[in-house]
KOLBABA-251338 format. One record per residue (C-alpha): x, y, z; residue in one letter. Coordinates in steps of 0.5 Angstrom, whole numbers, plus 500, padded with zeros to 3 digits. Layout:
XYZA
...
REM end
This chain:
518377142M
512372143I
507379144L
511382138A
509376134D
502375137A
501383135L
503382128D
499376127T
493380130L
495385125W
495381119T
488378120L
485385122A
488387115S
485381111A
479382114F
479389112A
480388105V
475382105W
470387108L
472393103I
471388097A
465385100A
462392100A
464394094A
461388090A
454389095L
454397092T
455395085L
449389086A
445394088L
447399083H
446394077A
439392081V
437399081A
439401074A
435395072G
429397075L
429404073W
430401066W
424397066S
420402070C
422407064R
420402058T
413400062L
412408062W
413409055R
409403053A
403406057A
404413054C
404410047T
398406048L
395412051R
397416045S
394411041Y
388410044L
386417045T
388419038W
382421033R
382422025T
381429024P
REM end
């Protein structure tokens, strides 16, 4: 009976740890996706600004 209780406690702790581990992995994944999306948006905005500036600087009146 003591062994069964110990195994039950161990299983409960392992299950709780697994849930926390999965939750932490999900949160980390979401955070990394947010950072990647922010970087992509920033780079896209800078690229568009650079292209607009280049177009403005190379524009000639006929």
